[in-house]
VOBA-1610 file (N, C-alpha, C; in pm, whole numbers, padded with zeros to 5 digits, always signed):
BEGIN
Unk-00454+01937+02439Unk-00508+01822+02367Unk-00616+01869+02270Unk-00625+01801+02154Unk-00728+01833+02057Unk-00764+01707+01980Unk-00890+01700+01937Unk-00940+01586+01862Unk-01009+01636+01736Unk-00991+01563+01628Unk-01053+01598+01501Unk-01113+01473+01438Unk-01234+01487+01385Unk-01300+01378+01314Unk-01347+01432+01180Unk-01304+01370+01073Unk-01344+01410+00939Unk-01389+01287+00861Unk-01464+01309+00757Unk-01512+01197+00678Unk-01579+01241+00550Unk-01617+01144+00472Unk-01686+01172+00346Unk-01775+01054+00312Unk-01883+01084+00241Unk-01975+00982+00192Unk-01962+00978+00041Unk-01926+00862-00013Unk-01896+00850-00155Unk-01987+00747-00220Unk-02032+00779-00341Unk-02119+00689-00413Unk-02082+00692-00560Unk-02113+00585-00630Unk-02080+00580-00772Unk-02150+00467-00843Unk-02136+00468-00975Unk-02190+00362-01060Unk-02075+00303-01142Unk-02071+00169-01148Unk-01966+00099-01223Unk-02032+00003-01321Unk-01984+00006-01444Unk-02042-00082-01547Unk-02006-00228-01523Unk-01895-00255-01452Unk-01857-00392-01420Unk-01769-00391-01296Unk-01748-00508-01239Unk-01662-00520-01122Unk-01515-00526-01166Unk-01427-00531-01066Unk-01284-00544-01094Unk-01230-00680-01049Unk-01319-00778-01044Unk-01279-00911-00996Unk-01285-01016-01106Unk-01290-00973-01233Unk-01291-01064-01348Unk-01405-01164-01342Unk-01521-01118-01294Unk-01639-01204-01295Unk-01744-01139-01385Unk-01867-01191-01379Unk-01971-01143-01470Unk-02063-01039-01406Unk-02025-00984-01290Unk-02110-00884-01227Unk-02101-00753-01303Unk-02218-00691-01324Unk-02224-00567-01401Unk-02327-00473-01339Unk-02317-00345-01378Unk-02410-00241-01332Unk-02417-00237-01179Unk-02308-00192-01120Unk-02293-00191-00974Unk-02308-00049-00921Unk-02396-00032-00824Unk-02410+00095-00752Unk-02339+00081-00618Unk-02250+00174-00586Unk-02169+00163-00464Unk-02193+00283-00373Unk-02170+00260-00245Unk-02174+00368-00145Unk-02072+00334-00037Unk-01999+00436+00008Unk-01895+00413+00109Unk-01888+00531+00205Unk-01865+00500+00332Unk-01843+00602+00434Unk-01698+00594+00479Unk-01623+00703+00457Unk-01483+00712+00495Unk-01471+00803+00618Unk-01399+00756+00720Unk-01382+00833+00842Unk-01234+00837+00882Unk-01192+00952+00935Unk-01056+00968+00985Unk-01061+01044+01116Unk-01000+00987+01219Unk-00995+01049+01352Unk-00850+01078+01388Unk-00825+01199+01436Unk-00692+01240+01479Unk-00701+01299+01618Unk-00608+01259+01703Unk-00609+01306+01841Unk-00467+01347+01880Unk-00455+01467+01936Unk-00327+01516+01986Unk-00323+01485+02135Unk-00259+01373+02169Unk-00258+01327+02307Unk-00172+01417+02393Unk-00055+01454+02342Unk+00032+01552+02407Unk+00090+01641+02297Unk+00178+01733+02333Unk+00238+01819+02232Unk+00326+01742+02135Unk+00370+01622+02174Unk+00460+01544+02090Unk+00402+01411+02043Unk+00290+01369+02100Unk+00233+01238+02070Unk+00096+01255+02003Unk+00080+01193+01886Unk-00043+01205+01807Unk-00094+01066+01771Unk-00225+01052+01767Unk-00291+00927+01729Unk-00375+00951+01604Unk-00363+00860+01506Unk-00441+00870+01382Unk-00505+00735+01353Unk-00634+00738+01321Unk-00709+00618+01283Unk-00794+00651+01162Unk-00787+00567+01058Unk-00865+00591+00937Unk-00918+00459+00882Unk-01042+00460+00833Unk-01099+00341+00774Unk-01228+00373+00700Unk-01291+00268+00647Unk-01415+00289+00573Unk-01503+00164+00582Unk-01632+00185+00556Unk-01729+00077+00536Unk-01800+00106+00405Unk-01835-00001+00331Unk-01891+00020+00198Unk-01980-00097+00158Unk-02063-00069+00058Unk-02141-00171-00011Unk-02121-00154-00159Unk-02095-00263-00231Unk-02060-00253-00373Unk-02169-00299-00467Unk-02285-00339-00414Unk-02396-00380-00501Unk-02526-00350-00427Unk-02558-00221-00418Unk-02663-00176-00326Unk-02801-00231-00356Unk-02833-00251-00483Unk-02969-00288-00519Unk-02992-00438-00528Unk-02883-00519-00518Unk-02900-00663-00531Unk-02841-00741-00415Unk-02755-00680-00336Unk-02694-00749-00223Unk-02701-00660-00099Unk-02716-00724+00015Unk-02724-00652+00141Unk-02590-00649+00215Unk-02493-00723+00163Unk-02365-00736+00234Unk-02286-00606+00228Unk-02221-00574+00338Unk-02129-00460+00345Unk-02000-00508+00411Unk-01893-00436+00390Unk-01765-00474+00445Unk-01683-00350+00473Unk-01578-00367+00550Unk-01500-00251+00591Unk-01352-00281+00594Unk-01274-00174+00612Unk-01128-00185+00616Unk-01072-00079+00709Unk-00987-00122+00801Unk-00911-00029+00884Unk-00782-00001+00809Unk-00775+00116+00746Unk-00658+00145+00661Unk-00534+00177+00744Unk-00552+00261+00847Unk-00439+00302+00928Unk-00481+00318+01074Unk-00386+00290+01164Unk-00405+00315+01307Unk-00267+00318+01370Unk-00216+00439+01396Unk-00077+00451+01441Unk-00060+00567+01538Unk+00051+00558+01612Unk+00094+00664+01702Unk+00216+00733+01643Unk+00218+00866+01650Unk+00330+00948+01604Unk+00395+01016+01724Unk+00527+00998+01737Unk+00604+01071+01837Unk+00697+01167+01761Unk+00676+01298+01778Unk+00749+01398+01702Unk+00838+01480+01794Unk+00969+01462+01776Unk+01068+01538+01850Unk+01133+01640+01757Unk+01238+01706+01803Unk+01299+01812+01722Unk+01352+01760+01590Unk+01430+01657+01591Unk+01492+01604+01468Unk+01455+01459+01441Unk+01365+01403+01522Unk+01331+01262+01509Unk+01179+01246+01507Unk+01130+01164+01414Unk+00989+01123+01410Unk+00983+00971+01424Unk+00897+00923+01514Unk+00877+00780+01533Unk+00729+00749+01513Unk+00700+00657+01420Unk+00561+00617+01395Unk+00550+00466+01414Unk+00453+00424+01496Unk+00432+00283+01528Unk+00286+00248+01504Unk+00261+00139+01430Unk+00125+00094+01408Unk+00100+00061+01262Unk-00025+00040+01230Unk-00065+00010+01093Unk-00062+00140+01013Unk+00021+00143+00908Unk+00044+00268+00836Unk+00066+00244+00688Unk+00033+00345+00608Unk+00057+00343+00464Unk+00188+00418+00438Unk+00283+00349+00376Unk+00413+00407+00346Unk+00429+00412+00195Unk+00438+00532+00141Unk+00444+00552-00004Unk+00583+00602-00040Unk+00649+00529-00128Unk+00780+00571-00178Unk+00774+00594-00328Unk+00854+00688-00376Unk+00864+00713-00520Unk+00806+00847-00559Unk+00876+00918-00648Unk+00832+01050-00693Unk+00772+01049-00833Unk+00785+00941-00906Unk+00727+00936-01040Unk+00576+00923-01031Unk+00508+00958-01139Unk+00361+00949-01144Unk+00319+00810-01187Unk+00225+00752-01113Unk+00160+00624-01144Unk+00251+00504-01127Unk+00360+00498-01203Unk+00448+00382-01197Unk+00563+00410-01101Unk+00568+00335-00991Unk+00667+00359-00887Unk+00737+00228-00852Unk+00849+00196-00916Unk+00918+00070-00887Unk+00978+00062-00748Unk+00995+00176-00679Unk+01047+00173-00542Unk+00936+00163-00437Unk+00811+00165-00480Unk+00698+00160-00387Unk+00669+00014-00353Unk+00745-00043-00260Unk+00742-00186-00234Unk+00693-00222-00094Unk+00645-00125-00016Unk+00625-00148+00127Unk+00483-00184+00167Unk+00383-00119+00112Unk+00246-00145+00155Unk+00160-00181+00034Unk+00061-00268+00056Unk-00016-00324-00056Unk-00131-00234-00101Unk-00186-00275-00215Unk-00307-00215-00270Unk-00413-00323-00291Unk-00537-00281-00291Unk-00649-00368-00327Unk-00696-00327-00466Unk-00649-00398-00568Unk-00680-00362-00706Unk-00823-00399-00746Unk-00896-00468-00659Unk-01035-00501-00689Unk-01132-00397-00633Unk-01081-00300-00558Unk-01168-00201-00494Unk-01225-00106-00598Unk-01354-00083-00591Unk-01421+00009-00683Unk-01405+00151-00630Unk-01290+00210-00663Unk-01257+00345-00618Unk-01204+00425-00736Unk-01239+00552-00742Unk-01195+00637-00852Unk-01048+00673-00836Unk-01008+00712-00717Unk-00869+00750-00692Unk-00785+00626-00663Unk-00672+00614-00730Unk-00587+00497-00711Unk-00530+00490-00569Unk-00505+00606-00508Unk-00451+00604-00372Unk-00551+00547-00272Unk-00680+00547-00305Unk-00779+00488-00216Unk-00766+00336-00208Unk-00694+00276-00303Unk-00674+00132-00301Unk-00569+00090-00199Unk-00494+00184-00145Unk-00386+00149-00054Unk-00439+00101+00082Unk-00364+00007+00140Unk-00397-00048+00272Unk-00269-00046+00356Unk-00280-00007+00481Unk-00164+00000+00568Unk-00117-00138+00613Unk+00005-00141+00665Unk+00062-00264+00719Unk+00132-00230+00851Unk+00133-00321+00950Unk+00201-00292+01078Unk+00350-00269+01056Unk+00402-00161+01111Unk+00542-00127+01092Unk+00587-00027+01198Unk+00718-00018+01210Unk+00782+00087+01290Unk+00867+00170+01195Unk+00841+00300+01191Unk+00915+00390+01102Unk+00984+00497+01185Unk+01115+00508+01168Unk+01196+00605+01240Unk+01265+00695+01139Unk+01244+00827+01151Unk+01303+00924+01059Unk+01386+01025+01137Unk+01506+01052+01084Unk+01597+01148+01145Unk+01622+01260+01044Unk+01606+01386+01085Unk+01616+01501+00995Unk+01737+01585+01033Unk+01814+01623+00931Unk+01926+01714+00950Unk+01939+01798+00823Unk+01923+01928+00838Unk+01928+02017+00722Unk+01822+01980+00620Unk+01864+01961+00495Unk+01773+01923+00387Unk+01772+01773+00362Unk+01818+01698+00458Unk+01824+01552+00444Unk+01740+01486+00553Unk+01691+01369+00519Unk+01627+01282+00617Unk+01670+01139+00591Unk+01687+01066+00698Unk+01721+00924+00690Unk+01611+00846+00760Unk+01545+00758+00684Unk+01431+00684+00735Unk+01461+00535+00735Unk+01430+00469+00845Unk+01443+00324+00855Unk+01306+00266+00891Unk+01275+00150+00833Unk+01144+00087+00851Unk+01164-00060+00881Unk+01088-00110+00977Unk+01086-00252+01010Unk+00940-00296+01019Unk+00909-00407+00951Unk+00773-00457+00951Unk+00773-00606+00980Unk+00700-00649+01083Unk+00696-00792+01117Unk+00594-00871+01038Unk+00514-00804+00957Unk+00401-00870+00892Unk+00403-00841+00742Unk+00371-00942+00662Unk+00363-00925+00517Unk+00218-00937+00472Unk+00173-00839+00394Unk+00040-00842+00333Unk+00055-00811+00185Unk+00011-00900+00094Unk+00031-00880-00049Unk-00076-00792-00110Unk-00053-00756-00237Unk-00158-00691-00315Unk-00278-00785-00326Unk-00398-00727-00329Unk-00518-00801-00365Unk-00541-00782-00513Unk-00529-00888-00590Unk-00538-00878-00735Unk-00658-00957-00786Unk-00716-00916-00899Unk-00828-00992-00956Unk-00777-01121-01019Unk-00849-01229-00995Unk-00814-01359-01051Unk-00934-01416-01126Unk-00911-01471-01245Unk-01024-01526-01322Unk-01072-01659-01264Unk-01193-01696-01300Unk-01243-01827-01264Unk-01173-01931-01351Unk-01114-02031-01287Unk-01037-02130-01360Unk-01120-02256-01383Unk-01072-02335-01476Unk-01139-02462-01506Unk-01128-02556-01387Unk-01222-02649-01374Unk-01217-02744-01262Unk-01089-02828-01259Unk-01019-02833-01371Unk-00895-02913-01377Unk-00775-02839-01318Unk-00796-02714-01270Unk-00688-02634-01213Unk-00725-02595-01070Unk-00632-02613-00977Unk-00652-02573-00838Unk-00553-02461-00804Unk-00606-02342-00770Unk-00523-02225-00743Unk-00519-02197-00593Unk-00398-02173-00542Unk-00385-02135-00402Unk-00272-02033-00390Unk-00277-01953-00282Unk-00175-01852-00258Unk-00091-01894-00137Unk+00040-01891-00155Unk+00132-01929-00049Unk+00193-01804+00012Unk+00158-01776+00137Unk+00209-01658+00205Unk+00345-01687+00267Unk+00434-01588+00267Unk+00564-01607+00332Unk+00548-01628+00482Unk+00654-01676+00545Unk+00651-01699+00688Unk+00632-01566+00762Unk+00539-01559+00856Unk+00516-01433+00928Unk+00632-01393+01019Unk+00726-01487+01043Unk+00838-01454+01130Unk+00945-01373+01058Unk+00934-01362+00926Unk+01035-01288+00850Unk+01012-01139+00870Unk+01117-01068+00909Unk+01106-00925+00933Unk+01152-00849+00809Unk+01062-00776+00747Unk+01098-00692+00634Unk+01156-00560+00685Unk+01253-00507+00611Unk+01311-00380+00653Unk+01353-00300+00531Unk+01369-00168+00553Unk+01406-00078+00444Unk+01470+00047+00502Unk+01553+00112+00421Unk+01614+00240+00458Unk+01605+00333+00339Unk+01601+00463+00369Unk+01589+00562+00262Unk+01657+00692+00304Unk+01741+00743+00214Unk+01803+00874+00230Unk+01733+00970+00136Unk+01676+01077+00193Unk+01594+01171+00116Unk+01654+01310+00123Unk+01657+01377+00006Unk+01701+01517-00002Unk+01586+01599-00057Unk+01552+01712+00008Unk+01434+01788-00033Unk+01460+01937-00012Unk+01374+02018-00075Unk+01379+02162-00056Unk+01486+02233-00133Unk+01533+02176-00244Unk+01636+02239-00326Unk+01590+02237-00471Unk+01680+02267-00565Unk+01644+02266-00707Unk+01599+02128-00750Unk+01665+02026-00699Unk+01630+01888-00729Unk+01606+01813-00599Unk+01489+01753-00585Unk+01461+01662-00474Unk+01495+01520-00521Unk+01559+01441-00434Unk+01597+01306-00475Unk+01604+01215-00353Unk+01611+01087-00380Unk+01625+00991-00272Unk+01695+00865-00322Unk+01757+00793-00230Unk+01814+00661-00252Unk+01754+00567-00148Unk+01719+00446-00190Unk+01650+00356-00098Unk+01694+00212-00117Unk+01670+00132-00013Unk+01698-00011-00017Unk+01588-00083+00060Unk+01540-00194+00002Unk+01432-00273+00062Unk+01471-00419+00062Unk+01446-00487+00173Unk+01470-00630+00186Unk+01342-00692+00243Unk+01270-00765+00157Unk+01143-00821+00200Unk+01084-00909+00092Unk+00952-00909+00083Unk+00882-00995-00012Unk+00810-00912-00117Unk+00799-00970-00236Unk+00733-00903-00348Unk+00582-00899-00325Unk+00525-00779-00335Unk+00380-00765-00318Unk+00303-00831-00432Unk+00366-00842-00548Unk+00302-00903-00666Unk+00344-01049-00673Unk+00249-01142-00680Unk+00286-01284-00679Unk+00335-01333-00815Unk+00413-01438-00812Unk+00450-01514-00931Unk+00371-01644-00933Unk+00355-01698-01052Unk+00282-01824-01068Unk+00380-01940-01071Unk+00352-02043-00993Unk+00432-02164-00993Unk+00342-02282-01028Unk+00376-02348-01137Unk+00295-02458-01188Unk+00343-02589-01128Unk+00248-02666-01076Unk+00280-02797-01021Unk+00287-02902-01130Unk+00297-03028-01094Unk+00306-03135-01195Unk+00177-03144-01277Unk+00194-03143-01409Unk+00077-03145-01498Unk+00009-03281-01497Unk+00073-03379-01439Unk+00012-03512-01430Unk-00088-03521-01316Unk-00083-03424-01225Unk-00177-03425-01113Unk-00315-03379-01158Unk-00414-03418-01084Unk-00551-03377-01115Unk-00624-03341-00985Unk-00668-03215-00967Unk-00647-03104-01062Unk-00503-03053-01059Unk-00463-02980-01163Unk-00328-02928-01174Unk-00309-02817-01071Unk-00209-02829-00981Unk-00189-02725-00880Unk-00112-02605-00937Unk-00167-02486-00914Unk-00101-02361-00949Unk-00093-02277-00822Unk+00028-02232-00788Unk+00051-02161-00663Unk+00094-02018-00690Unk+00033-01923-00619Unk+00078-01785-00620Unk+00182-01770-00510Unk+00306-01739-00547Unk+00414-01729-00450Unk+00469-01586-00448Unk+00510-01543-00329Unk+00568-01410-00311Unk+00717-01428-00278Unk+00800-01400-00376Unk+00943-01427-00362Unk+01013-01323-00276Unk+01118-01367-00210Unk+01205-01278-00132Unk+01286-01193-00230Unk+01280-01061-00214Unk+01348-00970-00307Unk+01430-00868-00229Unk+01528-00812-00299Unk+01605-00699-00251Unk+01601-00592-00359Unk+01567-00470-00323Unk+01544-00364-00421Unk+01629-00242-00385Unk+01711-00199-00481Unk+01785-00074-00470Unk+01716+00028-00560Unk+01676+00143-00506Unk+01598+00239-00583Unk+01650+00381-00573Unk+01609+00462-00668Unk+01643+00605-00670Unk+01533+00680-00742Unk+01511+00805-00703Unk+01414+00889-00773Unk+01456+01034-00764Unk+01394+01118-00846Unk+01421+01261-00840Unk+01300+01336-00892Unk+01291+01464-00855Unk+01185+01553-00904Unk+01243+01694-00911Unk+01213+01765-01020Unk+01261+01900-01039Unk+01166+01973-01133Unk+01197+02098-01161Unk+01118+02177-01254Unk+01210+02241-01357Unk+01157+02256-01476Unk+01227+02323-01585Unk+01129+02423-01646Unk+01135+02547-01598Unk+01037+02646-01641Unk+00898+02608-01593Unk+00807+02593-01687Unk+00670+02554-01655Unk+00651+02403-01649Unk+00757+02329-01671Unk+00746+02184-01679Unk+00804+02118-01555Unk+00741+02009-01516Unk+00791+01929-01406Unk+00861+01806-01458Unk+00974+01773-01399Unk+01053+01656-01439Unk+01056+01558-01323Unk+01023+01433-01352Unk+01025+01329-01249Unk+01087+01202-01307Unk+01162+01133-01226Unk+01220+01006-01269Unk+01237+00911-01154Unk+01233+00782-01185Unk+01244+00681-01082Unk+01293+00551-01145Unk+01379+00480-01075Unk+01430+00353-01124Unk+01463+00263-01007Unk+01460+00133-01031Unk+01491+00037-00927Unk+01557-00086-00988Unk+01650-00144-00913Unk+01710-00272-00949Unk+01660-00375-00848Unk+01596-00479-00897Unk+01537-00581-00811Unk+01612-00713-00829Unk+01652-00772-00718Unk+01718-00900-00722Unk+01630-01004-00652
//
């Protein structure tokens, strides 16, 4: 058995917030911690989270986030992960149309975009054979992106409609790696992390506007390779 604890203390200055309000000149500080424990030779526990303050000189409030907390069971050709986890799909840089599984907090004052990611409860099962892996994912819970929203006029009432928690999202992915070209094919059946706007009757007062997360099905593919000193990456998805 072995235990590891790592962390970092991060601080920064931001000229404005990411919440579309009038807050400016923000000094931030955050403590990030990650704990890993090897319970047995095959069973591992990982927990990661942070606490932070985003306006040190004017507000005393602090808040935190448990990003991940999961158990890993690692056998010869099978990996099983259960718990709150961050699942990243897609080989392209920045824009990943197949990355549909776990949300981001776009209002978070973080330099690295990956720090905006938040885990979601899921069961992930991966089977490895040669240079291929087949991964299946089931998630009983939906958590959307946290996006900045402007202050609206009093004549508009904005609300977010979450999908039914009983809906089970699922996905499968066939991955090929360790050759001249790495590639994958994937399929996702669940809800869109990015909301759509639905306008209510304009005769009502205030006018109702609803953020809705539609049920989607996504077929995706990606690849990565090298050509001399250059790296080639591509990714595409069809969403219904």
